[in-house]
C-alpha positions as CSV (number, residue, x, y, z in Angstrom):
1,X,-13.4,-11.0,7.0
2,X,-14.2,-8.2,5.4
3,X,-11.4,-5.9,6.2
4,X,-8.7,-8.3,5.4
5,X,-8.0,-6.8,1.9
6,X,-7.7,-4.0,3.5
7,X,-5.5,-4.9,6.0
8,X,-3.3,-7.5,2.9
9,X,-3.1,-4.0,0.9
10,X,-1.4,-2.1,3.6
11,X,1.0,-4.8,4.7
12,X,1.9,-5.1,1.2
13,X,2.2,-1.1,1.5
14,X,4.3,-1.1,4.3
15,X,6.4,-4.4,2.6
16,X,7.1,-2.0,-0.4
17,X,8.3,0.9,1.3
18,X,10.7,-1.2,3.7
19,X,12.1,-3.0,0.1
20,X,12.8,0.7,-1.7
21,X,14.7,1.3,1.3
22,X,16.4,-1.3,1.9
23,X,17.3,-1.5,-2.2
24,X,18.4,2.0,-1.8
25,X,20.1,2.5,1.3
26,X,23.6,2.3,1.6
27,X,23.2,-0.4,4.9
28,X,20.7,-2.5,3.2
29,X,18.2,-1.5,6.4
30,X,14.8,-0.7,5.2
31,X,12.7,0.0,8.3
32,X,13.1,3.8,9.1
33,X,11.4,4.3,5.4
34,X,8.7,1.3,5.8
35,X,6.9,3.8,8.9
36,X,7.0,7.3,7.4
37,X,5.9,6.4,4.1
38,X,2.9,3.6,5.6
39,X,1.8,6.9,7.6
40,X,2.3,9.7,4.4
41,X,0.3,7.0,2.3
42,X,-3.1,6.1,4.6
43,X,-3.0,10.2,5.4
44,X,-3.0,10.0,1.4
45,X,-5.9,7.2,1.1
46,X,-7.9,9.7,4.1
47,X,-8.3,12.7,1.5
48,X,-8.8,10.6,-1.1
49,X,-11.8,12.5,-3.7
50,X,-15.4,10.4,-2.8
51,X,-15.0,9.1,-7.2
52,X,-11.8,6.9,-6.1
53,X,-12.5,7.2,-2.7
54,X,-11.2,3.7,-0.6
55,X,-12.4,4.0,3.1
56,X,-16.3,4.5,2.6
57,X,-19.1,3.5,5.2
58,X,-20.6,-0.1,4.1
59,X,-24.0,2.1,2.6
60,X,-22.1,4.2,0.6
61,X,-20.6,2.3,-2.2
62,X,-18.4,-0.7,-0.5
63,X,-18.0,-2.8,-3.8
64,X,-16.4,-0.8,-5.6
65,X,-14.4,0.0,-2.9
66,X,-12.6,-3.1,-2.8
67,X,-12.3,-3.7,-6.4
68,X,-9.9,-1.0,-5.5
69,X,-8.6,-1.9,-2.7
70,X,-7.6,-5.5,-4.5
71,X,-6.4,-3.4,-7.8
72,X,-3.8,-0.8,-5.3
73,X,-2.8,-4.7,-3.8
74,X,-1.8,-6.1,-7.0
75,X,-0.3,-3.0,-7.8
76,X,1.6,-2.8,-5.2
77,X,2.2,-6.7,-4.3
78,X,3.8,-6.2,-8.4
79,X,5.8,-2.8,-7.6
80,X,7.5,-4.5,-5.1
81,X,8.5,-7.9,-6.6
82,X,10.0,-5.4,-10.1
83,X,11.6,-3.4,-6.6
84,X,13.0,-6.9,-5.3
85,X,14.2,-8.2,-8.4
86,X,16.4,-5.7,-10.0
87,X,19.7,-5.9,-9.4
88,X,21.6,-3.2,-7.7
């Protein structure tokens, strides 16, 4: 149950990348952009320094990392809503 936020955030980031690709591709296809963006995003997450790390051990500030995942999820969903509501 504790990893639900992380999984939802990763899914939302993939959705956002797909939505951006869909909005900006001439054919309206977003999936070719989603996979590389998700891999790039997870690479960045793995390299974050300790004060803002999202991937931490259970005893290394797990609660604060969960809060950061929540903020990232909320920001990603807001960005996705913004991308999908802006007219072409």
